N, C-alpha and C positions, 0 to 999 in steps of 0.2 A: 505529775505527782503532787499530792496535796501535802502541805506542811501544817502541823497541828501544834498549838501551844496551850497547855493547861494552866489554870490558876484557881485560887480559891481554897487551897488546902490550908491546914494549920492544926493547932492544938485546941481541942474542945473537950469539955467534960461529958461524961456519960449522960445521955438524955438530951444532949444539945443537937444543934443543927449546923450544917454547912451547905453552901452551894458551890459546886465546881463548875467552871466554865472551860470550854474548849473552842478556841478561835481558829478557824481554818483560813489558809491562804494558798494561792497557786491554782486553785480550782474551785468551782462552785459545788458545794456539798449536797445540793438538793437531790442529786442522783445517787448519792452514796448511802449505804447502811452505816450508821454511826454507832459506836459502842463505847462503854466504859469498862475497863478491866482493872483488876487490882492484884497486887502481889505483896504478901506479907513475908517477913524474914523466914527463910527456910521452907517456904511453900511455893507451889506452882502458881503462875499467873492464872487468874480465873475471870471469866466473863461475869460482870455484875449486872449490866443492863445493856440493851440494844434498842435501836429505833430504826425502822426501815425507811426508805424514801417515801413510802406511802403513809408513814406514821404509826405503823404497828410496833408495839413495844413488847419487850420480853425481859424478865427479871430472874435472877437466881433466887431460889426459894428463901434463902436467909435474909433477903432485903425486901421481899414483897410486903407491901403495906407501909414501908418506911422510906423507900427511895423512889424518886420519880425522875425519869429521863425525858427530856424535851428538846426540841430543836427550833431554831429561828433561822430559817433559810435566808431571809433578807439580811441578817447580820452574819451569815455564815458561821453560826455558833451553835454548839450543843451544850446542854446543861445537865447536871446531875444534882437534884435537890435531895439532901440526905437529912432525914429527921430521926429522932429517937436513937441517936448513935450509941453504939456499944463498943466496949474495948476490943472486941473481936473484929470490928470494922477497921482497926488500925492497919494501914498498908500504904504503899505507893499506888496511886490511882493514875491510870493511863487512858488517854483518849485514842480511839482507833477509827479509821475510815476504811471501808471496804467497798470495792467495786469489782465484781468478778474475782479474779485472782490477784488484783492489785490491793496491797495493804499498806497503810501508813500509820505511824505511831507518833505520839507526842513524847516529850521527855519525862513526863510524870510529875505528879504533885503529891507531897506527903500529907497524909491525914493521920493524926494521932488522937485517939480517944482515951483520955486518962484523967483521973481526979488528982 
């Protein structure tokens, strides 16, 4: 089972940027599909972006053109670069690793977009 630790969240003004990091341990993530999810208060957790072990990326429509997911397998780390942030991006962001039916989650990092 892979363990995941997110970092990089915080408070940012609308239009600002943040980069989230997810460091994995316990397993090499190069074979995993990695994803970033988010959950806002009172809402269901949603998939924001994912990247396959081959590097194919997928984004929810609301973040296309603003967010970029990437992975550095040598560092066992996945990133989410978030630009042009909006108040509606406010949520707890979770890192996810998937291999077949095996799922692992991080503890989450809070992102707050507010003036």
